[in-house]
C-alpha angles and dihedrals in degrees: 000000000000118000119234123242090249092055089049089050093053093045090050091045090054090049091050092050087056091050090049091050092052091048090051091051092047092050099044101027086228135085124212114219098256092050091050092052092047091057092046094054100036120069118225119260107259124217124190106222122201112198144142106274092231098048110120097188089054089053088052092053093046089053090049091054093045090049087056091053105264121135109229121204104194116208111192106225125179120202101022096200091096093050091052091048094048092053094042098244107163118221093251091062099041126122135165101284139028125209124192127197126219086255090058097253112149123222112192119193138340100345115161115247093237089058093049089049092050091046092051091049093049095039093192113222114259094007122141093191145274134301138192103193118219121355110294114208110250096020117127106295093013098074114148107178111281094338114121133165118197113241143182127240111212129211109220114209133208092245092060094258126121140192137183107276093186139338123228109211100165133035092237090062089070097065 
């Protein structure tokens, strides 16, 4: 039986509440009673991650996502060309790893967890997913001390078009 969009929305909202509760705990070091109960009853949002088994920056991004409360199912894939082709990621949007949600949304590259969470909650109509082309210095998984380069996160649409979904101008905007 196929679930309705409304049921998917409520399931996703419950998952995002759990992610927010985990983030609150990690920021404050303490959990209030309602936040603890939310994380106990709502499963984490799971992303399938396709990456080269030896890639260190991909491991850093996976850790960033796990620290934010996502469950990451890593799928070693070498070479990644076939993965990119299967999910329709054009060369201009490619990065070193590809993540896919249960709903089929694609997250290409070093996208901050808070942006993935917002995208999943909003579920923009006709969107395929998000992409951060290349490997911007200072993005999650690409940390290099205090170095940071502002970058755009693109929304990729089913019709092949894209637009800037959000712009990260300061490192602090990622967390």
